[in-house]
C-alpha positions as CSV (number, residue, x, y, z in Angstrom):
1,X,-60.3,66.9,-40.6
2,X,-57.3,64.6,-40.5
3,X,-54.7,65.0,-43.2
4,X,-51.8,62.8,-44.1
5,X,-48.8,64.3,-45.9
6,X,-46.8,61.7,-47.7
7,X,-43.8,62.6,-50.2
8,X,-40.4,62.0,-51.5
9,X,-37.4,62.4,-49.0
10,X,-35.9,64.3,-51.9
11,X,-38.8,66.8,-52.3
12,X,-37.5,70.5,-52.2
13,X,-40.4,72.6,-53.3
14,X,-41.5,74.4,-50.1
15,X,-43.9,76.4,-51.8
16,X,-45.9,73.5,-53.0
17,X,-46.2,72.0,-49.5
18,X,-46.9,75.3,-47.8
19,X,-49.4,76.3,-50.4
20,X,-51.4,72.9,-50.2
21,X,-51.5,73.2,-46.4
22,X,-52.4,76.9,-46.3
23,X,-55.1,76.3,-48.9
24,X,-56.5,73.4,-46.9
25,X,-56.5,75.4,-43.7
26,X,-58.1,78.3,-45.5
27,X,-61.0,76.3,-46.8
28,X,-61.4,73.8,-43.9
29,X,-60.0,75.5,-40.8
30,X,-57.6,73.9,-38.4
31,X,-56.9,70.3,-38.9
32,X,-54.8,67.3,-37.7
33,X,-51.6,67.1,-39.7
34,X,-50.1,63.6,-39.9
35,X,-46.7,62.7,-41.4
36,X,-44.0,60.2,-41.4
37,X,-41.5,62.1,-39.4
38,X,-38.7,61.9,-42.1
39,X,-35.9,64.3,-41.5
40,X,-35.9,65.5,-45.2
41,X,-38.2,66.1,-48.0
42,X,-42.0,66.7,-47.8
43,X,-42.3,65.4,-44.3
44,X,-39.7,67.8,-43.0
45,X,-41.3,70.7,-44.9
46,X,-44.7,69.9,-43.6
47,X,-43.3,69.8,-40.1
48,X,-41.6,73.2,-40.7
49,X,-45.0,74.5,-41.9
50,X,-46.6,73.2,-38.7
51,X,-44.0,74.9,-36.4
52,X,-44.3,78.2,-38.3
53,X,-48.0,78.6,-39.3
54,X,-50.0,75.5,-38.5
55,X,-49.7,75.4,-34.8
56,X,-50.5,79.1,-34.7
57,X,-53.5,78.5,-36.8
58,X,-54.9,76.0,-34.5
59,X,-53.6,72.8,-36.3
60,X,-52.5,69.8,-34.4
61,X,-49.9,67.2,-35.5
62,X,-49.0,63.5,-35.3
63,X,-45.8,62.1,-36.4
64,X,-45.4,58.4,-37.3
65,X,-41.7,57.4,-37.0
66,X,-40.6,54.4,-38.8
67,X,-38.6,51.8,-36.7
68,X,-35.6,51.7,-39.1
69,X,-33.2,50.3,-36.4
70,X,-35.3,47.3,-35.4
71,X,-37.3,46.6,-38.5
72,X,-35.0,47.5,-41.3
73,X,-36.4,47.9,-44.9
74,X,-39.9,46.8,-43.6
75,X,-40.2,49.9,-41.2
76,X,-41.3,52.3,-44.0
77,X,-44.1,50.2,-45.4
78,X,-45.2,49.3,-41.8
79,X,-45.2,53.0,-40.8
80,X,-47.3,53.8,-44.0
81,X,-49.8,51.1,-43.1
82,X,-50.2,52.5,-39.6
83,X,-50.8,56.0,-40.8
84,X,-53.6,54.8,-43.2
85,X,-55.1,52.3,-40.7
86,X,-55.4,55.2,-38.2
87,X,-57.7,57.0,-40.7
88,X,-57.7,60.1,-42.5
89,X,-60.0,62.3,-44.6
90,X,-57.4,63.3,-47.2
91,X,-53.8,62.4,-48.3
92,X,-51.7,65.2,-49.7
93,X,-49.0,63.3,-51.9
94,X,-45.8,65.0,-53.0
95,X,-44.3,62.2,-55.1
96,X,-41.1,62.2,-57.3
97,X,-40.5,59.4,-59.8
98,X,-37.7,57.7,-58.1
99,X,-39.6,57.1,-54.8
100,X,-41.6,54.0,-53.7
101,X,-42.9,55.0,-50.3
102,X,-45.0,57.9,-51.2
103,X,-46.6,55.6,-54.1
104,X,-47.1,52.9,-51.5
105,X,-49.0,55.2,-49.2
106,X,-51.0,56.6,-52.1
107,X,-52.0,52.9,-53.1
108,X,-53.0,52.1,-49.5
109,X,-55.0,55.3,-49.2
110,X,-56.9,54.6,-52.4
111,X,-57.6,51.1,-51.3
112,X,-58.9,52.4,-48.0
113,X,-61.2,55.0,-49.8
114,X,-59.2,58.0,-48.6
115,X,-59.1,60.8,-51.1
116,X,-55.5,61.3,-52.5
117,X,-54.5,64.7,-53.9
118,X,-51.3,64.5,-55.9
119,X,-49.2,67.8,-56.0
120,X,-46.5,68.1,-58.7
121,X,-43.0,69.4,-58.0
122,X,-42.2,72.7,-59.6
């Protein structure tokens, strides 16, 4: 199973990210975690989960970094498009109202027929 995590850079609810990923691993076994390699927010928490629990549980990980230095503001949407085009079985979305990148990824996933599960911030 290939799972994309997308979420706000301001996401702080570790329990929600850890809980969603652990629930997925419990029900489906080891999976491929895909995220956008942001240093903060949901991506960073998903990476932390992978290093602490996921790797030991047999999960693998792919990080898609945005080329901010060379592509500027286009880097985020281009990165999101690459993640979706690579395919996934599920998108776990951790949006906050002020973000746009997470919503963009959710829209692309829905258009590609990929299931999107939205997790609310506590």
